[in-house]
N, CA, C, O and CB atoms as a CASP TS submission, in Angstrom:
PFRMAT TS
TARGET T0000
AUTHOR 0000-0000-0000
METHOD Language model
MODEL 1
PARENT N/A
ATOM      1  N   UNK     1     -26.254  12.444  13.268  1.00  0.00           N
ATOM      2  CA  UNK     1     -26.454  11.066  13.664  1.00  0.00           C
ATOM      3  C   UNK     1     -26.196  10.118  12.493  1.00  0.00           C
ATOM      4  O   UNK     1     -25.699   9.008  12.687  1.00  0.00           O
ATOM      5  CB  UNK     1     -27.866  10.872  14.204  1.00  0.00           C
ATOM      6  N   UNK     2     -26.532  10.556  11.282  1.00  0.00           N
ATOM      7  CA  UNK     2     -26.311   9.713  10.105  1.00  0.00           C
ATOM      8  C   UNK     2     -24.817   9.516   9.860  1.00  0.00           C
ATOM      9  O   UNK     2     -24.384   8.433   9.465  1.00  0.00           O
ATOM     10  CB  UNK     2     -26.978  10.334   8.860  1.00  0.00           C
ATOM     11  N   UNK     3     -24.033  10.566  10.097  1.00  0.00           N
ATOM     12  CA  UNK     3     -22.593  10.465   9.887  1.00  0.00           C
ATOM     13  C   UNK     3     -21.959   9.468  10.846  1.00  0.00           C
ATOM     14  O   UNK     3     -20.981   8.809  10.494  1.00  0.00           O
ATOM     15  CB  UNK     3     -21.940  11.828  10.048  1.00  0.00           C
ATOM     16  N   UNK     4     -22.501   9.350  12.047  1.00  0.00           N
ATOM     17  CA  UNK     4     -21.997   8.389  13.023  1.00  0.00           C
ATOM     18  C   UNK     4     -22.217   6.958  12.531  1.00  0.00           C
ATOM     19  O   UNK     4     -21.352   6.099  12.700  1.00  0.00           O
ATOM     20  CB  UNK     4     -22.682   8.597  14.386  1.00  0.00           C
ATOM     21  N   UNK     5     -23.362   6.712  11.930  1.00  0.00           N
ATOM     22  CA  UNK     5     -23.647   5.388  11.371  1.00  0.00           C
ATOM     23  C   UNK     5     -22.686   5.095  10.225  1.00  0.00           C
ATOM     24  O   UNK     5     -22.214   3.967  10.079  1.00  0.00           O
ATOM     25  CB  UNK     5     -25.118   5.296  10.884  1.00  0.00           C
ATOM     26  N   UNK     6     -22.397   6.107   9.413  1.00  0.00           N
ATOM     27  CA  UNK     6     -21.461   5.937   8.304  1.00  0.00           C
ATOM     28  C   UNK     6     -20.061   5.604   8.788  1.00  0.00           C
ATOM     29  O   UNK     6     -19.406   4.717   8.242  1.00  0.00           O
ATOM     30  CB  UNK     6     -21.423   7.188   7.455  1.00  0.00           C
ATOM     31  N   UNK     7     -19.600   6.315   9.813  1.00  0.00           N
ATOM     32  CA  UNK     7     -18.266   6.061  10.362  1.00  0.00           C
ATOM     33  C   UNK     7     -18.196   4.667  10.969  1.00  0.00           C
ATOM     34  O   UNK     7     -17.225   3.940  10.755  1.00  0.00           O
ATOM     35  CB  UNK     7     -17.902   7.121  11.419  1.00  0.00           C
ATOM     36  N   UNK     8     -19.216   4.296  11.721  1.00  0.00           N
ATOM     37  CA  UNK     8     -19.229   2.955  12.312  1.00  0.00           C
ATOM     38  C   UNK     8     -19.283   1.869  11.248  1.00  0.00           C
ATOM     39  O   UNK     8     -18.689   0.804  11.418  1.00  0.00           O
ATOM     40  CB  UNK     8     -20.415   2.808  13.257  1.00  0.00           C
ATOM     41  N   UNK     9     -19.989   2.128  10.152  1.00  0.00           N
ATOM     42  CA  UNK     9     -20.056   1.166   9.049  1.00  0.00           C
ATOM     43  C   UNK     9     -18.687   0.987   8.408  1.00  0.00           C
ATOM     44  O   UNK     9     -18.285  -0.135   8.101  1.00  0.00           O
ATOM     45  CB  UNK     9     -21.080   1.621   7.995  1.00  0.00           C
ATOM     46  N   UNK    10     -17.975   2.080   8.206  1.00  0.00           N
ATOM     47  CA  UNK    10     -16.633   1.990   7.630  1.00  0.00           C
ATOM     48  C   UNK    10     -15.674   1.240   8.550  1.00  0.00           C
ATOM     49  O   UNK    10     -14.872   0.429   8.087  1.00  0.00           O
ATOM     50  CB  UNK    10     -16.090   3.385   7.341  1.00  0.00           C
ATOM     51  N   UNK    11     -15.755   1.509   9.848  1.00  0.00           N
ATOM     52  CA  UNK    11     -14.910   0.785  10.793  1.00  0.00           C
ATOM     53  C   UNK    11     -15.228  -0.706  10.809  1.00  0.00           C
ATOM     54  O   UNK    11     -14.321  -1.536  10.866  1.00  0.00           O
ATOM     55  CB  UNK    11     -15.073   1.363  12.189  1.00  0.00           C
ATOM     56  N   UNK    12     -16.504  -1.045  10.760  1.00  0.00           N
ATOM     57  CA  UNK    12     -16.902  -2.454  10.728  1.00  0.00           C
ATOM     58  C   UNK    12     -16.427  -3.119   9.448  1.00  0.00           C
ATOM     59  O   UNK    12     -15.958  -4.257   9.473  1.00  0.00           O
ATOM     60  CB  UNK    12     -18.423  -2.590  10.858  1.00  0.00           C
ATOM     61  N   UNK    13     -16.547  -2.414   8.329  1.00  0.00           N
ATOM     62  CA  UNK    13     -16.083  -2.959   7.050  1.00  0.00           C
ATOM     63  C   UNK    13     -14.579  -3.216   7.095  1.00  0.00           C
ATOM     64  O   UNK    13     -14.114  -4.253   6.621  1.00  0.00           O
ATOM     65  CB  UNK    13     -16.426  -1.997   5.891  1.00  0.00           C
ATOM     66  N   UNK    14     -13.818  -2.283   7.661  1.00  0.00           N
ATOM     67  CA  UNK    14     -12.372  -2.466   7.788  1.00  0.00           C
ATOM     68  C   UNK    14     -12.026  -3.646   8.671  1.00  0.00           C
ATOM     69  O   UNK    14     -11.086  -4.388   8.384  1.00  0.00           O
ATOM     70  CB  UNK    14     -11.732  -1.213   8.342  1.00  0.00           C
ATOM     71  N   UNK    15     -12.786  -3.826   9.753  1.00  0.00           N
ATOM     72  CA  UNK    15     -12.542  -4.956  10.648  1.00  0.00           C
ATOM     73  C   UNK    15     -12.810  -6.286   9.942  1.00  0.00           C
ATOM     74  O   UNK    15     -12.067  -7.249  10.127  1.00  0.00           O
ATOM     75  CB  UNK    15     -13.417  -4.840  11.903  1.00  0.00           C
ATOM     76  N   UNK    16     -13.861  -6.338   9.141  1.00  0.00           N
ATOM     77  CA  UNK    16     -14.173  -7.563   8.395  1.00  0.00           C
ATOM     78  C   UNK    16     -13.066  -7.860   7.384  1.00  0.00           C
ATOM     79  O   UNK    16     -12.640  -9.008   7.253  1.00  0.00           O
ATOM     80  CB  UNK    16     -15.542  -7.432   7.673  1.00  0.00           C
ATOM     81  N   UNK    17     -12.600  -6.837   6.671  1.00  0.00           N
ATOM     82  CA  UNK    17     -11.522  -7.043   5.694  1.00  0.00           C
ATOM     83  C   UNK    17     -10.249  -7.510   6.394  1.00  0.00           C
ATOM     84  O   UNK    17      -9.573  -8.411   5.897  1.00  0.00           O
ATOM     85  CB  UNK    17     -11.248  -5.742   4.901  1.00  0.00           C
ATOM     86  N   UNK    18      -9.909  -6.915   7.537  1.00  0.00           N
ATOM     87  CA  UNK    18      -8.734  -7.357   8.300  1.00  0.00           C
ATOM     88  C   UNK    18      -8.877  -8.803   8.741  1.00  0.00           C
ATOM     89  O   UNK    18      -7.921  -9.574   8.665  1.00  0.00           O
ATOM     90  CB  UNK    18      -8.519  -6.462   9.522  1.00  0.00           C
ATOM     91  N   UNK    19     -10.064  -9.175   9.199  1.00  0.00           N
ATOM     92  CA  UNK    19     -10.298 -10.549   9.636  1.00  0.00           C
ATOM     93  C   UNK    19     -10.105 -11.525   8.479  1.00  0.00           C
ATOM     94  O   UNK    19      -9.469 -12.567   8.639  1.00  0.00           O
ATOM     95  CB  UNK    19     -11.710 -10.693  10.223  1.00  0.00           C
ATOM     96  N   UNK    20     -10.652 -11.190   7.327  1.00  0.00           N
ATOM     97  CA  UNK    20     -10.529 -12.063   6.159  1.00  0.00           C
ATOM     98  C   UNK    20      -9.069 -12.167   5.722  1.00  0.00           C
ATOM     99  O   UNK    20      -8.595 -13.250   5.380  1.00  0.00           O
ATOM    100  CB  UNK    20     -11.400 -11.541   4.998  1.00  0.00           C
ATOM    101  N   UNK    21      -8.355 -11.035   5.733  1.00  0.00           N
ATOM    102  CA  UNK    21      -6.946 -11.046   5.334  1.00  0.00           C
ATOM    103  C   UNK    21      -6.117 -11.900   6.288  1.00  0.00           C
ATOM    104  O   UNK    21      -5.249 -12.652   5.845  1.00  0.00           O
ATOM    105  CB  UNK    21      -6.390  -9.616   5.287  1.00  0.00           C
ATOM    106  N   UNK    22      -6.372 -11.794   7.582  1.00  0.00           N
ATOM    107  CA  UNK    22      -5.628 -12.600   8.555  1.00  0.00           C
ATOM    108  C   UNK    22      -6.002 -14.077   8.448  1.00  0.00           C
ATOM    109  O   UNK    22      -5.149 -14.952   8.594  1.00  0.00           O
ATOM    110  CB  UNK    22      -5.891 -12.094   9.982  1.00  0.00           C
ATOM    111  N   UNK    23      -7.276 -14.345   8.194  1.00  0.00           N
ATOM    112  CA  UNK    23      -7.735 -15.728   8.075  1.00  0.00           C
ATOM    113  C   UNK    23      -7.079 -16.405   6.868  1.00  0.00           C
ATOM    114  O   UNK    23      -6.686 -17.569   6.949  1.00  0.00           O
ATOM    115  CB  UNK    23      -9.275 -15.779   7.949  1.00  0.00           C
ATOM    116  N   UNK    24      -6.962 -15.689   5.765  1.00  0.00           N
ATOM    117  CA  UNK    24      -6.348 -16.235   4.553  1.00  0.00           C
ATOM    118  C   UNK    24      -4.854 -15.990   4.511  1.00  0.00           C
ATOM    119  O   UNK    24      -4.201 -16.272   3.506  1.00  0.00           O
ATOM    120  CB  UNK    24      -6.993 -15.636   3.324  1.00  0.00           C
ATOM    121  N   UNK    25      -4.309 -15.464   5.604  1.00  0.00           N
ATOM    122  CA  UNK    25      -2.898 -15.113   5.747  1.00  0.00           C
ATOM    123  C   UNK    25      -2.378 -14.351   4.536  1.00  0.00           C
ATOM    124  O   UNK    25      -1.344 -14.694   3.963  1.00  0.00           O
ATOM    125  CB  UNK    25      -2.068 -16.366   5.961  1.00  0.00           C
ATOM    126  N   UNK    26      -3.110 -13.315   4.161  1.00  0.00           N
ATOM    127  CA  UNK    26      -2.666 -12.428   3.105  1.00  0.00           C
ATOM    128  C   UNK    26      -1.642 -11.493   3.717  1.00  0.00           C
ATOM    129  O   UNK    26      -1.912 -10.826   4.715  1.00  0.00           O
ATOM    130  CB  UNK    26      -3.859 -11.640   2.463  1.00  0.00           C
ATOM    131  N   UNK    27      -0.467 -11.451   3.111  1.00  0.00           N
ATOM    132  CA  UNK    27       0.615 -10.649   3.642  1.00  0.00           C
ATOM    133  C   UNK    27       0.865  -9.472   2.711  1.00  0.00           C
ATOM    134  O   UNK    27       1.024  -9.660   1.505  1.00  0.00           O
ATOM    135  CB  UNK    27       1.893 -11.493   3.821  1.00  0.00           C
ATOM    136  N   UNK    28       0.900  -8.287   3.244  1.00  0.00           N
ATOM    137  CA  UNK    28       1.116  -7.094   2.443  1.00  0.00           C
ATOM    138  C   UNK    28       2.573  -6.679   2.395  1.00  0.00           C
ATOM    139  O   UNK    28       2.886  -5.503   2.585  1.00  0.00           O
ATOM    140  CB  UNK    28       0.289  -5.967   2.974  1.00  0.00           C
ATOM    141  N   UNK    29       3.467  -7.623   2.145  1.00  0.00           N
ATOM    142  CA  UNK    29       4.895  -7.334   2.120  1.00  0.00           C
ATOM    143  C   UNK    29       5.281  -6.716   0.781  1.00  0.00           C
ATOM    144  O   UNK    29       5.080  -7.323  -0.271  1.00  0.00           O
ATOM    145  CB  UNK    29       5.714  -8.614   2.382  1.00  0.00           C
ATOM    146  N   UNK    30       5.832  -5.516   0.824  1.00  0.00           N
ATOM    147  CA  UNK    30       6.183  -4.825  -0.408  1.00  0.00           C
ATOM    148  C   UNK    30       7.369  -5.477  -1.117  1.00  0.00           C
ATOM    149  O   UNK    30       7.454  -5.443  -2.344  1.00  0.00           O
ATOM    150  CB  UNK    30       6.494  -3.374  -0.113  1.00  0.00           C
ATOM    151  N   UNK    31       8.279  -6.067  -0.350  1.00  0.00           N
ATOM    152  CA  UNK    31       9.448  -6.694  -0.966  1.00  0.00           C
ATOM    153  C   UNK    31       9.034  -7.849  -1.872  1.00  0.00           C
ATOM    154  O   UNK    31       9.627  -8.034  -2.934  1.00  0.00           O
ATOM    155  CB  UNK    31      10.418  -7.190   0.112  1.00  0.00           C
ATOM    156  N   UNK    32       8.038  -8.622  -1.477  1.00  0.00           N
ATOM    157  CA  UNK    32       7.566  -9.711  -2.333  1.00  0.00           C
ATOM    158  C   UNK    32       6.959  -9.172  -3.611  1.00  0.00           C
ATOM    159  O   UNK    32       7.138  -9.758  -4.678  1.00  0.00           O
ATOM    160  CB  UNK    32       6.546 -10.573  -1.595  1.00  0.00           C
ATOM    161  N   UNK    33       6.255  -8.079  -3.519  1.00  0.00           N
ATOM    162  CA  UNK    33       5.665  -7.470  -4.709  1.00  0.00           C
ATOM    163  C   UNK    33       6.719  -7.000  -5.682  1.00  0.00           C
ATOM    164  O   UNK    33       6.557  -7.125  -6.896  1.00  0.00           O
ATOM    165  CB  UNK    33       4.780  -6.314  -4.324  1.00  0.00           C
ATOM    166  N   UNK    34       7.795  -6.460  -5.154  1.00  0.00           N
ATOM    167  CA  UNK    34       8.884  -6.001  -6.017  1.00  0.00           C
ATOM    168  C   UNK    34       9.581  -7.200  -6.655  1.00  0.00           C
ATOM    169  O   UNK    34       9.894  -7.173  -7.845  1.00  0.00           O
ATOM    170  CB  UNK    34       9.898  -5.148  -5.215  1.00  0.00           C
ATOM    171  N   UNK    35       9.826  -8.248  -5.872  1.00  0.00           N
ATOM    172  CA  UNK    35      10.526  -9.425  -6.399  1.00  0.00           C
ATOM    173  C   UNK    35       9.715 -10.135  -7.473  1.00  0.00           C
ATOM    174  O   UNK    35      10.289 -10.666  -8.424  1.00  0.00           O
ATOM    175  CB  UNK    35      10.844 -10.398  -5.273  1.00  0.00           C
ATOM    176  N   UNK    36       8.388 -10.155  -7.341  1.00  0.00           N
ATOM    177  CA  UNK    36       7.545 -10.898  -8.263  1.00  0.00           C
ATOM    178  C   UNK    36       7.007 -10.042  -9.404  1.00  0.00           C
ATOM    179  O   UNK    36       6.168 -10.503 -10.177  1.00  0.00           O
ATOM    180  CB  UNK    36       6.402 -11.512  -7.516  1.00  0.00           C
ATOM    181  N   UNK    37       7.473  -8.819  -9.517  1.00  0.00           N
ATOM    182  CA  UNK    37       6.981  -7.925 -10.555  1.00  0.00           C
ATOM    183  C   UNK    37       7.604  -8.226 -11.906  1.00  0.00           C
ATOM    184  O   UNK    37       8.616  -8.921 -12.002  1.00  0.00           O
ATOM    185  CB  UNK    37       7.251  -6.491 -10.177  1.00  0.00           C
ATOM    186  N   UNK    38       6.979  -7.688 -12.952  1.00  0.00           N
ATOM    187  CA  UNK    38       7.516  -7.871 -14.293  1.00  0.00           C
ATOM    188  C   UNK    38       8.673  -6.906 -14.525  1.00  0.00           C
ATOM    189  O   UNK    38       8.949  -6.041 -13.694  1.00  0.00           O
ATOM    190  CB  UNK    38       6.416  -7.665 -15.354  1.00  0.00           C
ATOM    191  N   UNK    39       9.337  -7.061 -15.647  1.00  0.00           N
ATOM    192  CA  UNK    39      10.467  -6.201 -15.988  1.00  0.00           C
ATOM    193  C   UNK    39      10.032  -4.744 -16.087  1.00  0.00           C
ATOM    194  O   UNK    39      10.731  -3.854 -15.603  1.00  0.00           O
ATOM    195  CB  UNK    39      11.104  -6.652 -17.304  1.00  0.00           C
ATOM    196  N   UNK    40       8.878  -4.495 -16.713  1.00  0.00           N
ATOM    197  CA  UNK    40       8.418  -3.114 -16.868  1.00  0.00           C
ATOM    198  C   UNK    40       8.056  -2.494 -15.514  1.00  0.00           C
ATOM    199  O   UNK    40       8.263  -1.299 -15.303  1.00  0.00           O
ATOM    200  CB  UNK    40       7.207  -3.059 -17.813  1.00  0.00           C
ATOM    201  N   UNK    41       7.514  -3.307 -14.598  1.00  0.00           N
ATOM    202  CA  UNK    41       7.220  -2.800 -13.263  1.00  0.00           C
ATOM    203  C   UNK    41       8.502  -2.469 -12.518  1.00  0.00           C
ATOM    204  O   UNK    41       8.553  -1.503 -11.757  1.00  0.00           O
ATOM    205  CB  UNK    41       6.397  -3.816 -12.472  1.00  0.00           C
ATOM    206  N   UNK    42       9.544  -3.277 -12.738  1.00  0.00           N
ATOM    207  CA  UNK    42      10.836  -3.019 -12.114  1.00  0.00           C
ATOM    208  C   UNK    42      11.424  -1.704 -12.620  1.00  0.00           C
ATOM    209  O   UNK    42      11.946  -0.909 -11.838  1.00  0.00           O
ATOM    210  CB  UNK    42      11.806  -4.179 -12.388  1.00  0.00           C
ATOM    211  N   UNK    43      11.338  -1.480 -13.925  1.00  0.00           N
ATOM    212  CA  UNK    43      11.837  -0.231 -14.509  1.00  0.00           C
ATOM    213  C   UNK    43      11.066   0.952 -13.938  1.00  0.00           C
ATOM    214  O   UNK    43      11.661   1.975 -13.596  1.00  0.00           O
ATOM    215  CB  UNK    43      11.720  -0.257 -16.054  1.00  0.00           C
ATOM    216  N   UNK    44       9.747   0.819 -13.834  1.00  0.00           N
ATOM    217  CA  UNK    44       8.913   1.895 -13.285  1.00  0.00           C
ATOM    218  C   UNK    44       9.292   2.183 -11.833  1.00  0.00           C
ATOM    219  O   UNK    44       9.408   3.346 -11.446  1.00  0.00           O
ATOM    220  CB  UNK    44       7.417   1.523 -13.379  1.00  0.00           C
ATOM    221  N   UNK    45       9.485   1.141 -11.030  1.00  0.00           N
ATOM    222  CA  UNK    45       9.829   1.327  -9.626  1.00  0.00           C
ATOM    223  C   UNK    45      11.191   1.993  -9.490  1.00  0.00           C
ATOM    224  O   UNK    45      11.364   2.901  -8.677  1.00  0.00           O
ATOM    225  CB  UNK    45       9.818  -0.015  -8.886  1.00  0.00           C
ATOM    226  N   UNK    46      12.155   1.545 -10.282  1.00  0.00           N
ATOM    227  CA  UNK    46      13.490   2.143 -10.228  1.00  0.00           C
ATOM    228  C   UNK    46      13.452   3.602 -10.656  1.00  0.00           C
ATOM    229  O   UNK    46      14.150   4.438 -10.083  1.00  0.00           O
ATOM    230  CB  UNK    46      14.465   1.362 -11.113  1.00  0.00           C
ATOM    231  N   UNK    47      12.639   3.910 -11.660  1.00  0.00           N
ATOM    232  CA  UNK    47      12.501   5.286 -12.120  1.00  0.00           C
ATOM    233  C   UNK    47      11.873   6.156 -11.037  1.00  0.00           C
ATOM    234  O   UNK    47      12.306   7.287 -10.819  1.00  0.00           O
ATOM    235  CB  UNK    47      11.661   5.342 -13.401  1.00  0.00           C
ATOM    236  N   UNK    48      10.859   5.636 -10.361  1.00  0.00           N
ATOM    237  CA  UNK    48      10.208   6.387  -9.286  1.00  0.00           C
ATOM    238  C   UNK    48      11.177   6.641  -8.143  1.00  0.00           C
ATOM    239  O   UNK    48      11.203   7.739  -7.586  1.00  0.00           O
ATOM    240  CB  UNK    48       8.973   5.636  -8.774  1.00  0.00           C
ATOM    241  N   UNK    49      11.976   5.635  -7.786  1.00  0.00           N
ATOM    242  CA  UNK    49      12.964   5.806  -6.726  1.00  0.00           C
ATOM    243  C   UNK    49      13.991   6.848  -7.131  1.00  0.00           C
ATOM    244  O   UNK    49      14.385   7.686  -6.320  1.00  0.00           O
ATOM    245  CB  UNK    49      13.654   4.472  -6.403  1.00  0.00           C
ATOM    246  N   UNK    50      14.421   6.796  -8.376  1.00  0.00           N
ATOM    247  CA  UNK    50      15.398   7.770  -8.876  1.00  0.00           C
ATOM    248  C   UNK    50      14.835   9.190  -8.807  1.00  0.00           C
ATOM    249  O   UNK    50      15.528  10.118  -8.388  1.00  0.00           O
ATOM    250  CB  UNK    50      15.806   7.430 -10.326  1.00  0.00           C
ATOM    251  N   UNK    51      13.587   9.354  -9.216  1.00  0.00           N
ATOM    252  CA  UNK    51      12.970  10.679  -9.183  1.00  0.00           C
ATOM    253  C   UNK    51      12.766  11.167  -7.744  1.00  0.00           C
ATOM    254  O   UNK    51      12.909  12.358  -7.470  1.00  0.00           O
ATOM    255  CB  UNK    51      11.627  10.653  -9.924  1.00  0.00           C
ATOM    256  N   UNK    52      12.439  10.267  -6.840  1.00  0.00           N
ATOM    257  CA  UNK    52      12.281  10.660  -5.434  1.00  0.00           C
ATOM    258  C   UNK    52      13.615  11.110  -4.871  1.00  0.00           C
ATOM    259  O   UNK    52      13.682  12.110  -4.156  1.00  0.00           O
ATOM    260  CB  UNK    52      11.710   9.494  -4.594  1.00  0.00           C
ATOM    261  N   UNK    53      14.684  10.379  -5.186  1.00  0.00           N
ATOM    262  CA  UNK    53      15.999  10.740  -4.675  1.00  0.00           C
ATOM    263  C   UNK    53      16.459  12.067  -5.251  1.00  0.00           C
ATOM    264  O   UNK    53      17.061  12.865  -4.533  1.00  0.00           O
ATOM    265  CB  UNK    53      17.014   9.649  -4.993  1.00  0.00           C
ATOM    266  N   UNK    54      16.193  12.326  -6.527  1.00  0.00           N
ATOM    267  CA  UNK    54      16.577  13.603  -7.136  1.00  0.00           C
ATOM    268  C   UNK    54      15.796  14.743  -6.521  1.00  0.00           C
ATOM    269  O   UNK    54      16.341  15.833  -6.347  1.00  0.00           O
ATOM    270  CB  UNK    54      16.355  13.573  -8.650  1.00  0.00           C
ATOM    271  N   UNK    55      14.558  14.529  -6.194  1.00  0.00           N
ATOM    272  CA  UNK    55      13.734  15.573  -5.610  1.00  0.00           C
ATOM    273  C   UNK    55      14.148  15.913  -4.198  1.00  0.00           C
ATOM    274  O   UNK    55      13.910  17.027  -3.733  1.00  0.00           O
ATOM    275  CB  UNK    55      12.297  15.164  -5.628  1.00  0.00           C
ATOM    276  N   UNK    56      14.771  14.959  -3.500  1.00  0.00           N
ATOM    277  CA  UNK    56      15.186  15.198  -2.119  1.00  0.00           C
ATOM    278  C   UNK    56      16.627  15.647  -2.026  1.00  0.00           C
ATOM    279  O   UNK    56      17.133  15.858  -0.923  1.00  0.00           O
ATOM    280  CB  UNK    56      14.991  13.955  -1.294  1.00  0.00           C
ATOM    281  N   UNK    57      17.303  15.799  -3.155  1.00  0.00           N
ATOM    282  CA  UNK    57      18.689  16.252  -3.169  1.00  0.00           C
ATOM    283  C   UNK    57      18.754  17.755  -3.045  1.00  0.00           C
ATOM    284  O   UNK    57      18.584  18.468  -4.034  1.00  0.00           O
ATOM    285  CB  UNK    57      19.395  15.797  -4.441  1.00  0.00           C
ATOM    286  N   UNK    58      18.995  18.244  -1.859  1.00  0.00           N
ATOM    287  CA  UNK    58      19.150  19.685  -1.662  1.00  0.00           C
ATOM    288  C   UNK    58      20.467  19.935  -0.967  1.00  0.00           C
ATOM    289  O   UNK    58      20.903  19.133  -0.142  1.00  0.00           O
ATOM    290  CB  UNK    58      17.972  20.281  -0.842  1.00  0.00           C
ATOM    291  N   UNK    59      21.082  21.009  -1.288  1.00  0.00           N
ATOM    292  CA  UNK    59      22.363  21.359  -0.703  1.00  0.00           C
ATOM    293  C   UNK    59      22.240  22.456   0.332  1.00  0.00           C
ATOM    294  O   UNK    59      23.146  23.277   0.478  1.00  0.00           O
ATOM    295  CB  UNK    59      23.319  21.780  -1.774  1.00  0.00           C
ATOM    296  N   UNK    60      21.137  22.481   1.049  1.00  0.00           N
ATOM    297  CA  UNK    60      20.967  23.545   2.049  1.00  0.00           C
ATOM    298  C   UNK    60      21.242  23.064   3.446  1.00  0.00           C
ATOM    299  O   UNK    60      21.142  23.839   4.397  1.00  0.00           O
ATOM    300  CB  UNK    60      19.575  24.111   1.984  1.00  0.00           C
TER
END
């Protein structure tokens, strides 16, 4: 029964956060984050993309 209260509390907390985000029109657009990032963040993102692409390169 205690776990049910915990789950309901988490769901209520998520609903409140969603309401606040929508009220303040907070947008979670990743493209804006990339455009507004610093040079070092850009290098890090490009490096991560490069490593992801290399890891998915299989010839099978």
